[in-house]
N, C-alpha and C positions, 0 to 999 in steps of 0.2 A: 764861638767858633767850633766847627765840626771837622773831624779828621776824615779825609777821603782817600780811598784807594782809587787811583786813576791810572790810566795808561798814558805814559809820557810818550809823545810823538817825537822820537829821536831816532834818526837813521844812521847806523854805523856801517860804513862801506869802505872797501879797499880802493884807494885812489891809484890810478896809473900815472906814474911819473912821466912827465913830458919834458921837452926842452926847457931848461931853466933860464929864467930871465929876471933881472933885477928891475923892479917896477917902481916908478915914482911918477904918477900922472896927475893931471889936474882934471877937474870935472869938465865934461864935454857938454856942449849945447846941441840940441837936436838938429839945428840948422846945418851943422858941419859933419853930420854922420849919415851914412847909408845904413838905415836901421833894419834889423831883422825883427822877429816877433818879440823876443826878449833880449835886451842888450845890457851888459854889465861893464861898468867902468870902475876899476879898483885902484885907489890910491894907497901906496905902501912903499916903505923902504926895504921890505923883506923880499926874499926870493920866492916866487910863487912857482910851484911845479905844475899843478893842474887844478882844474875847477870842476866841480860836480853840481849840476842843476837838475832837479826833479820835482814833479808834483808830489804831494804827500803820500799818495797811493802808489807812486812809482809806475804809473801807467806809461809815462814817458820819462826817460832818464838819460842824461847826457854827461859823458866825461870829455872834457875839452882842454886843449892846451891853452896856456896863457897868451893873451894878445892885449894890445892897448884897449880894444873894445871886444869883449867876448860876446859873440852873437849866437843866439839859440833860435833855431827854426823848429816850431812845434807843429804837430798834426792836428791836435785838438784845440778848441777855442780856449783862450787863456781865461780861466775862472776857477782859481783854486788856491790852496796854501802851498807855497813852494819852499823847498830846501835849496840853499845856496851855500856850498862848502868849498873852501880852498885847502890845498895840501901844500904846506910850507914848512921847510926846515924840520921835516919829520913829524909835523903836527897837522891835525885836522881842525880847522876853525870854521865855524859856520853860523848861519842864522836862518830864520824862517820869515816869510812875509806873504800876505795875501795879495794876489794880483788878478786883475782883469784888464781888458783893453787890447789895443793893438800897438805895435812898435813901442813897447814899454822900455823906458830908459831908466836904469838904476845906477846911481852913484854910491859907492861904498868906500869905506876906509878900513884897512887891515892893520892891526898892530899885533903885538905878541900874545895878547889875551883874547881879542874878540874881533869879529867882523861887524862893523857898524854901518847901518843904512843911513846915508846922508840925505838922499833925495830920490824920489820916484816920480817920473813924469808919465802922464797918459794912463793912469790907473785910478779910477774912482773907487774901486774896492779897497785898494791900499789906504787911501785917505779915509774911507769910511771905517775901516778896521781900527785905525789909529784914533779916530774920533770916539768910536765906541769904547776902546780900551781906556782912554782918558776919562770919559764920562763915568764909566763903571767904577774906576778906581776912586774918583772923587766921591761918588755915592757911598762907597765902602769906608773911605777915610773919614767922611763927615758923619758916619754912623746914621745914615738915613734909615727910616723905618722900612719894614719888610714890604708893606704895600707899595711904597714909592719905588723901591728897587724892582719888585716884580712887574709893575706897570712899565718901567723903563725897559726891562728885558723883553717883555712881550712886544713892545713897540719896535725894538731893534730886530727881533726875530721877523716881524712883518716887513720891516724895511729891507732886510737882506734875504728875504724868502727865496729869491732867485739865484742865490749864491751859497756855496758851502759854508760861508761864515755863519750862516744861520744855525748850522749844527753845533758850532763851537759855543754860540750864545745859548742854545738849548742846553748844552752841557752845564753851563753856569746856572741856568734856571733849575735844572734837576738837582744840582748839588745843594740847592737851597730848599727844594720842594719835593724831593722824591717820595716823601711819606704823605703827601697830600694828593689823594687820588683825583680829586676834582681838578686841581691845577695841572696835574700830569695829563689828564684827559683833554683839557683845554688846549695845551700846547700841541699835543698829538694831533688834534683836529686841524690846527693851523698847518702843521708840517705835511699833512696829507694833501695839501694843495700843490705841493712841489711836483715837478716832472719826475718820472721814474728814475732817470739817471741821477738826479740829485737825492732822491729818497734813498738810493743805494750807495751813496758816497762813502768813501773810506772811513770817515769819522762820524757817520750817522749815529744818532741815538734812538732810532725808531724801534729797533729790536728791544732795547732796554725799556722803552716806554710801554711796548706791548706786554712785556713780561711783568712790569709793575701793575698794569691794568688787569692782567689775567689772573694774578695770584689772589685767591680768595680765602685760602685756608692753610693751616699748618698741620702737617701729618707727621708726627714725631716718630711713628713706627717705621718710617722710611730711612731713618738716619741713625748712625752710631754715635751716641753721646756718652761721655765719660764723667764719673763723679769725682769728688775730691780725692778718692783713693785710687784713681785711674782705672776704675772698673766700669765696664759697660753698665749703663743704667737705663731704666724705663721711666718715662714720665706718664703718670696717670692723672687725668683731669677730672675733678669733682664736678658733677652736674650743677651743684648749688653755687659755684663760684665763677668769677671771671679771672683771667690771668694776664698779667703784664709781662711780656718777654723783653728782656734787656739784652740787646746784641752789642757786644763790646770786646775789647782786648786790652791787655795790660799796658801796652805802650801807646795808649790813646789818652792823652791828657784830659780832653773834655769828658771822656767816659769816666775817668777816675774822679773828676770834679763832681760829676753827677752822683757818683756813689756816696760821696760825703753829704750831698744834699738829700739823697734818699734816706740815709741813716738818720738825719735830723728830723725828717718829716715822715717817718715810717708808719705813723698812725693812720695815714691816709688809706693804707691798704686794709687795715683792720676795720676802719669806719665804713668802707665801701665793699667789704667782702671780696676783695681782690687779693690774689696771691702773686708774688713777684718771683720770676725765675730768670736768673742770669744765664745767658748763652754766650760763651766765649769762643772766638775764632782762633785763640792762641794755639800754635803748633807745639810750643814747648811746655810740657806738663809741669816741670819744676818751677818755671817762672810764674805760671798761673797759680799753682798751689801755694807758693811762698807769699804771693800777694794776698790770697784769701786767708791764709793762716795769720798773717800780720794784722789784718783788719777785722777778722772774725765777724763779718756782716751776718745778720740773722736770716737772710733769704737763701733759697736754694740756688746753687750754681752748678752748671754742667758745662762741658767743653766738647766742641766738635772734634771727632777723632779721625775722620777720613778726609784728607784734603780734596780728594777727587769727588766726594759726595757731601757737599755742605748744605745745610739748611739755609745759611746766609746767601749762598749762590742762587738757590732756587727761589728765594724771596726777593732776589735782585737787590740785595743790600750791599752798598759800596761806600756809604758815608756813615760814620760812627760818632756818637752812639745812635742807634735806631731802636725804637720801642714799638711793639705790636700788642694791642689789646685783643685777646681772643676769648671765645666762650669755651665750654667743655667739649665741643665738637671740633675745636681748632679754627672755627670760622673767625676771620679777622674783622673786628669791629671798628678799629681805627689804628692809624700809625702815627708816630711822633718822632721828631728829630731831637728832642731834649726832654728831660724829666719835667722841666717847667711847663712845656706844652701839655704834657699829660696832666699835670696839676690843674692847669687852666681848664682843660676838658672836663675833668671830674667836678671842679668847683662850679661850673656852669650848669651842671645837671641838676 
């Protein structure tokens, strides 16, 4: 398991209180409703003040009073991830769901803790997203091999290439493969087949993929790095060696587990004329120093000192640990998502 820094898609907005009504409804059938583009039927014993509905990029956003059937007329074609939030008893409770289609009817149940989707009519994208989520979860739970999971994700990206759900699936693929340039390039080429509007979607990963594909070298002189004494330090690379950079931080369990493995197998560096340099993204110097003092690992460790100018940002590293094998010019020879991957790479040479 790797630890990821990700952007959580959560929208926090002020709801406008409308006329309060106590609601307890039963699910509606489409035959008895004059439907708009998106239609919400909410079952609840609670008092609902207002409802907010918006696509994930908030290009269209609606604050609506409660009714037996909340009707939303949109200007854009329905093909997106949507937020649905209710304001009830001083709380905001909501959910997200993928939608496409016309005259979409959504049955929901509201309790004190959550807003649950019971049924969605007339949306193939909603059904496809649930099928994808269930299948992906099953692969992860059953501990399927990486090749099987990657093939599944590629297939799902192609299946949903005409919807923004493809971007979410690409996000899962990159979380697993951001350090494999060939795999990133393969997915990037698939996503280039999208229309311009989909390429620029709010949750697109295209810029991230471009940055991953464009980065070819590490230039230490462009960054402020601190040593164990919290003093600015300079990294000089020996032309006779290769270097493995370990990007990590203290509160990353898989990073710390790798450190134990590295310590046990440290001879791999001496045997292959490779030097290890740990590069921490920790903001708190004391936390970082205490960890290093406690374990007294034999390799060089430095820490990024300027949050606004990080080596990890410019290398598009957002899953940890990440390793980069470089030569004395800083040119990246390979990237890895675990120390085990690095070991396999060296042992095959």
